[in-house]
N, C-alpha and C positions, 0 to 999 in steps of 0.2 A: 194711808201710811206715808203721806207726803213728808219728806224731810227726815224720816226715821233713820235712814241709812246715812244721813249727813252728820254722822258722828265718827270720830277717829277711834279706831280700834288699835291700841298701841301694840306695836309700831311696825307695821308690815312694809313690804317693799313698795307697794303702791302709795302708801301714805308718805313714806320718805321721799319718793319722787315728787309728790304733790308739794310737800313742804319746801323742797329745794327751789321752788319757783317764787317763794315770797315769805312773808311773815305770818305764822300761825298764832292767833290769839285764842288761848284756851279759857273757856268759861266754866269756872267752878262756882259752887255755892257753899256747901257745908262739908266739913271734914269729920269723919267718924262713921260708925255703923248706924244705919237707919233704924229708928225705933220700930218695934213690931207693928204698930198701928199707923206707920207712915203711909200716906196715900201716894206720894211721889218719891219712891226710894232712890230714884236716879238723880236727885239733887244732892245726894250724899256720896262722898268719895272716901272709902276706907283709908285709914292711915297708911297701911302697907301698900295700897295701890297708888296713893299719891306719891309716896317715896319712890316706888318703882317706875312710875311714869316720868318723874323728873330725871331719874337715873338713866332711863332709856333715851330721853332727849339728849342728854349730855354725852352718852356713849355713842350716839349717832352723829356727834360733832355739830349739832345745832347750837346756835348761840343765843343765850338769854338776852332779852332786850326789854325796853320800857316803851310805854305808849308814846312818849314824847319822840321816840325815834321814827314814828309814823306820822308826825305832825306835818312834815313837808310832803307835798303832793308827789314827789318822786325821790328816788334815792336807793341806797343799797338795802334792800329788804330780804334778799334771798337767804334762806337757811336760818332764819331767826324765829324765836318764839317769845310770846308774852304771856304771863300768868295773871289772870284776873279772877276776882271773887265778887259776886253780886251780893248785896244786902248788908254786909258787915257782921256776919255771925261770929259770936264769941268762940265757937269751937275751932274756927280757923286760926285765931290767935293761940289758943291753948294747945292745939294738936298739930298745927301746920307750921308754926314759927320755927321750931327747931329743925324741921325737915328742910325748909327754905334756906336756913343758915348752913346746914350741912351740905346742901347741894349748890350753895353759892348762887342763889337765884332770887332776884327781886320780884315783888308782886304788888298789885294794887287792889285795894278793897273799895268797892263803890258803896258809899254810905247813904242811907236814907235819913236826911238831915233832921226831920222831926221825930224820929224813932230811936234816937241814940239811947242806949241803956234800956230799951223796951223789948218787944218781941215781934215776931213776923206775922202781924195781923193779916196780911195779904195771903199768906199760905193757910193760916187757920181758917179764913173765910171759905177756903176750898175743901176743908175737912182734913187738912194736913196737920202735922205735929207742931206744937209750939216749941220754939227755940229762942234762947236769949241772944240779943244783939249786943255788940260791944258797947260799953259805956265810955264816957269821955276819957277816963284814966287809961282804959285799955286801948283806945284809939291812939293816945299819946305813946303808949308802949309800942304799938305797931309802927308808928312813925319813927320813934327813937331807934328801932331796929333797922332802919334804912329803907323801909317800904313806903308806899304812897297811898293816898286816899283820893277818890274821885267822888263825884256826885251821882247818886241814883235817884235824884229828884228829892222833893221835900216829903212826900207822903206815899210814894210808890203807887200812884194811880197811873193807869194807862193813858198816856198823853194823847193818843188818837181820839179819845172820847171827850176831851176837854175843849173848852173855848180857848181862843188864842190868849185871852187875858189870864185864864187859869194856868195854861201851859207855861206862859211867861213866868208866872210866880213860882211854879215848880222848878223851872230851869234857872232863872236868875236868883230867886230867893234862896234856894238850897246852896248855891255857890257862895253867896255872901255869908250865910249862917255858918257854913263849915270853915270858911276863911277867917271869920271873926273869932270863932271859938278855938281854932287850933293854930292860928298864926302861920298858915302855909297857903301858898297859892294853889287853888284847885283848878287844874288845867284840863281835866278829862271828865266826860259825862257818859252815862250808860242809860239807855232808854228802858224804863220798867216794862216788863213783859215783851220787850222788843218792839213796842209800839211807837212808830215815828211816821212823820209825814214831811213833805217839803217845808211846811210852815214850822214845825218843831225843829227841823234841821237848821233853818235860818235863825231861829231864836237861839239855838246853841251857839251858832257863830257870833251873833250879836252880843251874847253874854260874855264872850271872851274865852271860851273853851278852845283848846287846841285839837281835840279829837272827840268823837262820839262813837260808842260801840252799839251794835245791834246784836240780834241772835240769829241773823241770816248766816247760813253755813258757807264757809269758803276760806281761801287763803288771800292775803292782801299783797298783791303784786305791786310793781313800781307805780302803776297808774291808779291805784285804789284811792277812792275818796276818803280823806281822813275823818269825815263827819258821817260816814255810814260804813264803819269798819265791820268786817265779817268775823265771826268767831266759830270755834269748834267746841262741842261738848265732849270731853275725853271719856271714853268708856272702854273697859276691858271687853274682850270678846264674850266673856260670860255675861257681863251686864248688858251688852247689846242684844244677845239672844233673849235675856230676861225681858228687856224692854219690848222687843217684838212680841213676845208672848203676852206681856202685860197689856200692850195696846190692843192686840186682837181680842183678848178676853174682855176688856172694857167695852169694846164695840160689839160684843156678842158673837165674835167669829169663832170662839172656842168654848165648847160646853164644859161646865164644871160638875 
């Protein structure tokens, strides 16, 4: 159950104390109710939960930030939070945009450059539900609303299993494709499946990105490396308990 409790249950005293030490980067994927046949229900955040989570952060006087604020190796990071979305799902635009506007919070979507307007084949391959990804027009709507995009590689392969040449194309090539297509500088990278190595970190730097996100749990304090930023999967207490049960059941620890 390694890392299972490395998720933030909104928003208790201990979590507030932790966040006061640095910048919390929250890792979301999909907005909406999970389909009945979803294999990984915890990649979905219900609309009302997303709204209440942002409300709780603002009510606790934490300050919304952007990843660019973490580009410098040191600085004022205490008490800030960043909202990130992996993969570029259309339901984030359709269901999350109004909430972000109402809560006056900016966000970044990490786009899989070769899958724009397609679907999440990497989830489908694991038996999960198909979901549409934003097309080019929808990504432009996202940008027009004041939000950012970053690269989530070209094809969403785990970079740890690729040759240096293949990893270079995923990192460099995706940046160029997104910049050419949308006319914005792509400054931030997110490693698919959280898979990274010192070699891929160096490639991210060489490509000209300012930051790179992982899925390692933690808060980013003043001395945090901007190219191995830690993130938090935000879960309600109910969802955390469900995840514990779900993980145990899949490992055979709970009989059905």
